[in-house]
C-alpha positions as CSV (number, residue, x, y, z in Angstrom):
1,M,0.0,0.0,0.0
2,G,2.5,2.6,-1.1
3,S,1.8,6.3,-0.8
4,Y,3.6,8.9,-2.8
5,G,3.3,12.6,-3.3
6,A,3.5,15.9,-1.5
7,A,1.8,16.4,1.8
8,P,0.9,19.7,3.6
9,N,3.6,21.7,5.4
10,P,3.9,20.3,8.9
11,E,4.9,23.7,10.3
12,I,1.6,25.3,9.3
13,L,-0.7,24.6,12.2
14,P,-4.0,26.1,13.3
15,P,-3.6,28.4,16.4
16,G,-4.0,27.0,19.9
17,T,-7.2,26.6,21.8
18,G,-6.9,30.0,23.4
19,D,-6.3,28.6,26.9
20,E,-2.5,28.3,26.5
21,P,-0.1,30.4,28.6
22,R,0.8,33.7,27.0
23,S,4.5,33.2,27.6
24,P,6.4,31.8,24.6
25,A,8.6,29.8,27.0
26,A,5.5,28.2,28.5
27,R,3.9,27.6,25.1
28,R,6.7,25.5,23.6
29,P,6.4,22.4,25.8
30,R,2.7,22.4,25.2
31,R,3.1,22.5,21.5
32,S,5.4,19.5,21.6
33,W,3.0,17.4,23.6
34,A,0.2,18.3,21.1
35,A,1.9,16.0,18.6
36,A,2.3,13.0,21.0
37,A,0.1,10.7,18.9
38,T,1.9,11.5,15.7
39,Y,5.2,10.7,17.4
40,L,3.8,7.5,18.8
41,L,2.3,6.2,15.5
42,V,5.5,7.0,13.6
43,G,7.5,5.4,16.4
44,I,5.5,2.2,16.4
45,N,5.8,1.8,12.6
46,C,9.5,2.4,12.7
47,A,9.9,0.0,15.7
48,V,8.1,-2.8,13.8
49,F,10.3,-2.3,10.8
50,L,13.4,-2.3,12.9
51,A,12.3,-5.6,14.5
52,M,11.6,-7.1,11.1
53,T,15.1,-6.1,9.9
54,L,16.8,-7.5,13.1
55,H,15.0,-10.8,12.5
56,G,16.4,-11.1,9.0
57,V,13.8,-9.5,6.8
58,S,15.3,-7.6,3.9
59,P,15.0,-3.8,4.5
60,I,15.0,-3.3,0.7
61,N,13.0,-6.1,-0.9
62,P,11.3,-8.2,1.8
63,D,9.7,-11.5,0.8
64,P,5.9,-11.3,0.7
65,D,5.5,-14.7,2.2
66,T,7.7,-13.8,5.2
67,L,5.5,-10.7,5.9
68,F,2.4,-12.9,5.6
69,Q,3.7,-15.8,7.7
70,H,5.4,-13.9,10.5
71,W,4.5,-10.3,10.6
72,G,0.7,-10.0,10.2
73,A,0.4,-8.6,6.7
74,N,-3.1,-8.7,5.2
75,H,-4.3,-11.6,3.1
76,A,-7.9,-12.2,2.1
77,G,-7.6,-16.0,2.4
78,A,-6.1,-15.9,5.9
79,V,-8.7,-13.4,7.1
80,L,-11.9,-15.0,5.6
81,D,-10.9,-18.6,5.4
82,D,-8.9,-18.9,8.6
83,G,-10.5,-16.2,10.7
84,Q,-7.3,-14.2,11.2
85,W,-9.1,-10.9,11.6
86,T,-6.3,-9.3,13.6
87,R,-4.4,-8.9,10.3
88,I,-6.9,-6.1,9.5
89,V,-5.1,-4.1,12.2
90,T,-1.6,-5.5,12.3
91,A,-1.1,-5.0,8.5
92,M,-1.2,-1.2,8.9
93,F,2.1,-1.3,10.9
94,V,4.0,-3.5,8.5
95,H,6.0,-2.0,5.6
96,V,7.5,-3.4,2.5
97,G,11.0,-2.1,2.6
98,I,12.6,1.2,3.7
99,V,11.3,3.3,0.8
100,H,7.7,2.2,1.5
101,L,8.2,3.0,5.2
102,A,9.9,6.4,4.5
103,T,7.2,7.6,2.2
104,N,4.3,6.5,4.4
105,M,5.9,8.0,7.6
106,W,6.6,11.3,5.8
107,C,3.0,11.6,4.9
108,L,1.8,10.4,8.3
109,W,4.1,13.0,10.0
110,N,2.9,15.9,7.9
111,L,-0.8,15.0,8.1
112,G,-0.6,14.0,11.7
113,M,1.0,17.3,12.7
114,L,-1.9,19.1,11.0
115,A,-4.7,16.8,12.3
116,E,-3.7,16.3,15.9
117,P,-4.5,19.8,17.1
118,L,-7.9,19.5,15.5
119,M,-8.9,16.1,16.9
120,G,-6.6,15.5,19.9
121,S,-4.1,12.7,20.4
122,F,-6.7,10.0,21.1
123,G,-8.7,11.2,18.2
124,L,-5.7,10.8,15.8
125,I,-5.0,7.3,17.0
126,A,-8.7,6.4,16.7
127,V,-8.8,7.8,13.1
128,Y,-5.6,5.9,12.2
129,I,-6.8,2.6,13.5
130,L,-10.4,2.8,12.3
131,T,-9.8,4.2,8.9
132,G,-6.8,1.8,8.4
133,A,-9.1,-1.1,9.3
134,A,-11.7,0.2,6.9
135,G,-9.2,0.3,4.1
136,N,-7.9,-3.2,4.8
137,L,-11.5,-4.6,5.0
138,L,-12.4,-3.1,1.6
139,S,-9.1,-4.5,0.2
140,T,-10.0,-7.9,1.7
141,A,-13.5,-7.8,0.2
142,V,-12.3,-6.9,-3.3
143,N,-9.4,-9.4,-3.3
144,W,-11.8,-12.1,-2.2
145,V,-14.4,-11.4,-4.9
146,W,-11.8,-10.8,-7.6
147,P,-8.8,-13.0,-6.7
148,L,-5.6,-13.4,-8.7
149,H,-5.0,-16.3,-11.0
150,D,-1.6,-17.8,-12.0
151,A,-0.7,-19.3,-15.3
152,A,-2.2,-22.6,-14.3
153,G,-5.5,-21.0,-13.2
154,N,-4.9,-21.4,-9.5
155,V,-6.5,-18.8,-7.2
156,G,-4.3,-16.6,-5.0
157,Y,-4.5,-13.5,-3.0
158,P,-2.1,-10.6,-2.8
159,V,-0.3,-9.7,0.4
160,G,-1.1,-6.2,1.7
161,A,0.8,-4.1,4.1
162,G,1.4,-0.5,5.0
163,A,0.0,2.6,6.8
164,S,-1.2,4.3,3.7
165,G,-4.9,3.3,4.1
166,A,-4.8,5.0,7.5
167,V,-2.9,8.0,6.1
168,F,-5.6,8.5,3.5
169,G,-8.1,8.2,6.4
170,I,-6.5,11.1,8.2
171,A,-6.5,13.1,5.0
172,G,-10.2,12.4,4.5
173,A,-11.0,13.6,8.1
174,L,-8.9,16.7,7.6
175,I,-10.8,17.7,4.4
176,V,-14.0,17.8,6.4
177,L,-12.6,19.4,9.6
178,L,-10.8,22.1,7.8
179,K,-14.1,23.3,6.4
180,S,-15.4,24.2,9.8
181,T,-16.1,27.9,10.5
182,R,-15.3,27.3,14.2
183,L,-11.6,27.3,13.6
184,P,-9.9,30.6,14.6
185,V,-7.9,30.7,11.3
186,P,-8.3,33.1,8.4
187,P,-10.6,31.6,5.8
188,A,-8.0,32.0,3.0
189,E,-5.5,30.0,5.1
190,L,-8.0,27.3,5.8
191,R,-8.9,27.0,2.1
192,R,-5.2,26.8,1.3
193,L,-4.6,24.0,3.8
194,R,-7.7,22.1,2.7
195,R,-6.8,22.4,-0.9
196,S,-3.3,21.0,-0.2
197,V,-4.8,17.9,1.5
198,I,-7.2,17.4,-1.4
199,Y,-4.3,17.6,-3.8
200,F,-2.4,15.0,-1.7
201,A,-5.3,12.6,-1.8
202,V,-6.1,13.0,-5.5
203,I,-2.5,12.8,-6.7
204,N,-1.8,9.7,-4.6
205,L,-4.9,8.0,-5.8
206,V,-4.1,8.7,-9.4
207,I,-0.5,7.6,-9.0
208,G,-1.6,4.3,-7.4
209,A,-4.2,3.6,-10.0
210,S,-1.8,4.4,-12.8
211,I,0.9,2.1,-11.5
212,S,-1.5,-0.8,-11.0
213,F,-3.6,-0.3,-14.1
214,G,-3.2,-3.2,-16.5
215,S,-0.5,-5.0,-14.5
216,K,-0.6,-8.6,-13.5
217,L,0.0,-8.5,-9.7
218,T,1.5,-11.5,-8.0
219,G,3.0,-10.1,-4.8
220,I,2.8,-7.0,-2.7
221,H,1.4,-4.1,-4.7
222,I,-0.1,-0.6,-4.4
223,D,-3.4,-1.4,-2.7
224,N,-5.8,1.2,-4.1
225,M,-8.8,-0.3,-2.4
226,A,-7.1,0.2,0.9
227,H,-6.5,3.8,0.0
228,L,-10.1,4.3,-1.2
229,G,-11.5,2.6,1.9
230,G,-9.4,4.5,4.3
231,F,-10.1,7.9,2.6
232,S,-13.9,7.3,2.5
233,C,-14.0,6.2,6.1
234,G,-12.1,9.3,7.1
235,L,-14.6,11.5,5.4
236,L,-17.5,9.7,7.1
237,F,-15.7,9.8,10.5
238,A,-15.4,13.6,10.5
239,V,-19.0,14.3,9.4
240,P,-20.4,14.4,12.9
241,M,-17.3,15.9,14.5
242,V,-16.3,19.4,15.4
243,P,-12.7,20.5,15.6
244,R,-11.2,20.5,19.1
245,I,-10.0,24.0,18.5
246,G,-12.8,26.5,18.7
247,S,-15.3,24.1,20.3
248,E,-16.4,23.5,23.8
249,R,-14.8,20.4,25.4
250,R,-18.1,18.7,26.1
251,Q,-19.4,19.2,22.6
252,F,-16.1,17.9,21.1
253,D,-16.2,14.8,23.3
254,F,-19.8,14.0,22.5
255,R,-19.3,14.5,18.7
256,F,-16.1,12.5,18.8
257,G,-17.8,9.6,20.7
258,L,-20.6,9.7,18.2
259,A,-18.1,9.5,15.3
260,V,-16.2,6.5,16.9
261,S,-19.5,4.7,17.7
262,M,-20.8,5.2,14.1
263,I,-17.6,4.0,12.5
264,V,-17.2,1.0,14.8
265,G,-20.7,0.0,14.0
266,V,-20.1,0.3,10.2
267,L,-16.9,-1.8,10.4
268,V,-18.6,-4.5,12.5
269,L,-21.5,-4.8,10.1
270,F,-19.1,-4.9,7.1
271,G,-17.1,-7.5,8.9
272,F,-20.2,-9.7,9.4
273,F,-21.0,-9.2,5.7
274,L,-17.6,-10.4,4.7
275,S,-17.8,-13.3,7.0
276,N,-21.1,-14.4,5.5
277,L,-19.7,-13.7,2.0
278,S,-16.9,-16.1,2.6
279,R,-19.3,-18.9,3.5
280,T,-21.4,-18.4,0.5
281,P,-20.9,-21.3,-2.0
282,G,-19.4,-20.4,-5.4
């Protein structure tokens, strides 16, 4: 699930909530903690990649079967035939080589630094996990319905891994939240930020589709369905939300809880649908 392209400038952030200390010296530590979830998610992804490398996985061109067998990469057959549903989550922390990791972490860093002040640390983690899961579920469904076939006609499923479904989910949520009139940011600046996120999503979707179009895929590939699923889920997630900046705490907490409950319900229902689909003969 590779992701390529430019992401928004991480240094351009919306203003604080207004309850921050006026002293610049007091403001700096608070700003660093505001990105705790971004640091954590990037750190976990890098730690998993380091562990893989220390256990003999190639940092440049890892074997797809190794990622599938030992590191929790996604695979439609393992999920739906063998009930290994944890792969829907674990796959979003596994990467296919250093270039794949670097591009995804660059995008995650940029989008996370922009999104975390708007949805809080827990909110960013929730968006990452839920939208990444949505992307992997959609990928699983599409790969199950339209599996790959080798020269002999045998059915197979591609191995999927990477954080890009979740990255697209964060982008989708940002596109909605940056439209809010509650944000104490000049409208022209909000439009510029929102436009840059839209460009990021569109360019990466087009690049992924262009690379995959017409190719016979046999191993790990750019998983456009994971991108599309994560992005769509991110848009849906942010619909009932309000940005943390410019909103009352109780209102933000209620809307955030509503968003999480709605997405969890959708994912559970979709999971049941996939489970029944896998039991359907033919």
